[in-house]
C-alpha positions in Angstrom: 17.6 187.3 47.6 20.5 185.0 46.8 19.4 182.1 49.1 16.6 180.8 46.8 19.0 180.9 43.9 21.6 179.0 45.8 19.1 176.4 46.8 18.0 176.0 43.1 21.6 175.7 42.0 22.4 173.1 44.7 19.2 171.1 43.8 20.2 171.2 40.1 23.7 170.0 40.9 22.4 167.0 42.9 20.0 166.0 40.1 22.8 166.2 37.5 25.1 164.1 39.7 22.4 161.5 40.3 21.6 161.3 36.6 25.3 161.0 35.8 25.7 158.2 38.3 22.7 156.3 37.0 23.8 156.6 33.4 27.3 155.4 34.4 25.9 152.4 36.2 23.7 151.5 33.2 26.6 151.7 30.8 28.9 149.4 32.8 29.0 145.7 32.1 27.3 143.6 34.8 29.5 140.8 36.1 28.0 138.3 38.5 30.3 137.3 41.3 31.4 133.7 41.6 29.2 133.3 44.7 26.1 134.6 43.0 24.3 133.4 40.0 22.2 136.2 38.4 18.5 135.5 38.1 16.1 137.5 36.0 13.7 134.9 34.7 10.8 136.4 32.7 12.2 139.9 32.9 11.9 142.4 30.0 15.2 143.6 28.5 13.7 144.4 25.1 15.7 146.9 23.1 18.3 147.4 25.9 22.0 147.9 25.3 23.7 145.0 26.9 26.8 145.0 24.8 29.8 143.6 26.7 27.8 142.4 29.6 28.9 139.2 31.4 26.0 136.8 32.1 27.9 133.6 32.7 25.8 131.0 34.4 22.8 133.4 34.9 19.2 132.4 34.7 17.1 134.3 32.1 14.6 131.6 31.3 11.6 133.1 29.6 13.1 136.6 29.5 12.6 139.1 26.7 15.7 140.2 24.7 14.0 141.1 21.5 15.9 143.7 19.5 18.4 144.1 22.3 22.0 145.1 21.6 24.1 142.2 22.9 27.3 142.3 20.9 30.2 140.6 22.6 28.1 139.4 25.5 29.8 136.7 27.6 27.0 134.2 28.4 28.6 130.8 28.8 26.3 128.3 30.4 23.5 130.9 30.7 20.0 129.6 30.9 17.7 131.4 28.3 15.2 128.6 27.8 12.0 129.9 26.1 13.5 133.4 25.9 12.5 135.8 23.2 15.7 137.0 21.4 14.0 138.0 18.2 16.0 140.5 16.1 18.7 140.9 18.8 22.3 141.8 17.8 24.5 139.0 19.3 27.5 139.4 17.0 30.7 138.0 18.5 28.9 136.8 21.6 30.2 133.8 23.7 27.3 131.4 24.2 29.3 128.3 24.9 27.3 125.6 26.6 24.3 127.9 26.9 20.7 126.6 27.2 18.3 128.0 24.6 15.7 125.2 24.3 12.4 126.5 22.9 13.8 130.0 22.6 13.1 132.4 19.7 16.0 133.9 17.7 14.1 134.8 14.5 16.1 137.4 12.4 18.8 137.6 15.1 22.3 138.7 14.1 24.6 136.0 15.4 27.6 136.3 13.1 30.9 134.9 14.7 29.1 133.7 17.8 30.9 131.0 19.9 28.2 128.5 20.8 29.9 125.1 21.0 27.9 122.7 23.1 24.9 125.0 23.3 21.4 123.6 23.4 19.0 125.1 20.8 16.6 122.2 20.8 13.2 123.2 19.3 14.4 126.8 19.1 13.2 129.1 16.3 16.0 130.7 14.3 14.2 131.6 11.2 16.1 134.2 9.1 18.9 134.3 11.7 22.4 135.2 10.5 24.9 132.7 11.9 27.7 133.3 9.4 31.1 132.0 10.6 29.5 130.9 13.9 31.3 128.2 15.9 28.6 125.6 16.7 30.6 122.5 17.3 28.6 119.8 19.1 25.5 122.1 19.3 22.1 120.6 19.8 19.6 121.8 17.1 17.2 118.9 17.5 13.8 119.9 16.3 14.9 123.5 15.7 13.8 125.6 12.7 16.5 127.5 10.7 14.3 128.3 7.8 15.9 130.9 5.6 18.8 131.1 8.1 22.4 132.1 6.9 25.1 129.7 8.0 27.9 130.4 5.5 31.1 128.8 6.7 29.6 128.1 10.1 31.1 125.0 11.9 28.5 122.5 13.0 30.9 119.6 13.4 29.4 116.8 15.5 26.2 118.7 15.9 22.8 117.0 16.6 20.5 118.2 13.9 17.9 115.5 14.2 14.7 116.7 12.7 16.2 120.2 12.1 14.5 122.4 9.5 17.1 124.0 7.2 14.8 124.7 4.3 15.9 127.6 2.1 19.0 128.1 4.3 22.2 129.5 3.0 24.7 126.7 3.8 27.6 127.8 1.5 30.7 126.4 3.0 29.0 125.2 6.1 30.7 122.3 8.0 28.5 119.4 9.1 31.4 116.9 9.5 30.3 114.1 11.8 26.9 115.6 12.5 23.7 113.7 13.1 21.3 115.0 10.4 18.7 112.3 10.8 15.3 113.4 9.5 16.7 116.9 8.8 15.1 118.9 6.0 17.1 120.8 3.4 14.5 121.7 0.8 15.8 124.6 -1.4 19.0 125.0 0.7 22.2 126.1 -1.0 24.9 123.5 -0.2 27.6 125.0 -2.4 31.0 124.1 -0.9 29.4 122.6 2.2 31.1 119.6 4.0 29.1 116.6 5.2 32.1 114.3 5.8 31.2 111.3 8.0 27.7 112.9 8.6 24.7 110.7 9.2 21.6 111.5 7.0 19.1 108.7 7.6 15.6 109.9 6.6 16.9 113.4 5.7 15.4 115.3 2.8 17.9 117.0 0.5 15.5 117.2 -2.5 15.5 120.5 -4.3 18.9 121.6 -2.9 21.3 123.6 -5.0 25.1 123.4 -5.1 25.2 119.7 -4.2 27.8 119.1 -7.0 30.4 121.1 -5.0 29.5 119.7 -1.5 31.6 117.0 0.1 29.8 113.9 1.2 32.9 111.7 1.8 32.1 109.1 4.5 28.5 110.2 4.9 25.7 107.7 5.0 21.9 107.6 4.7 18.9 105.2 4.7 16.4 104.0 2.2 14.2 106.9 3.0 16.9 109.5 2.6 15.9 111.8 -0.3 19.0 113.0 -2.3 19.7 115.1 -5.4 20.4 113.2 -8.6 24.2 113.8 -8.4 24.6 112.4 -4.8 24.6 108.7 -3.7 25.2 107.5 -0.2 25.8 104.1 1.4 23.4 102.9 4.1 24.4 103.7 7.6 24.8 100.8 10.0 21.5 99.5 11.4 21.7 101.4 14.8 21.8 104.7 12.9 18.7 104.3 10.9 16.6 101.5 12.2 13.0 102.4 12.4 13.5 105.4 10.1 12.1 103.9 6.9 
């Protein structure tokens, strides 16, 4: 009479232990050993909780991270080329020297990220929030940051050739020494932004707001650079704008 009950209790205990171990494993950060580079190209991690994971040097090219929770992720030198990171929460993540060429970060939350030296060429970051992000030397060539928020973000020395920053919030953003050739700023708010020593040949700053409080000391442009009425720039040296007019 008691044997079936005992077997049921034992089975229930095993199932509970297995579930607990699985849950524990899923909740732990995943750290790749120095001898192994993680690879999950084209895998689907949509909506997953990856907060605190370590993905340094891993290959996630083409993977899906849309709406994933990735706060505090350590992903230096990670390869996420062509990945879908739409709507993901990456606040405070370390993305230093990561590769995001052709990736999609539309409406992603990326406040306070560390992404110096990262490659976002041709990436889509429309509506992304990059407030206070450290983006020194980042490559945004051909990227779209339409309606993005970059208040007080640091893009010193960044390559923003052909970058779309239309309607972006650039209040207090630092572009010191950046290459902004052919970049578009239509309708962007430049209040308090710094463009010291930046290169703006062929850039379009028509229709911007807040230019009166932006700092353009040492910046230069070309004959085709479109500027607001209150801003004048000297011509860059020939190598900076030749062929742009």
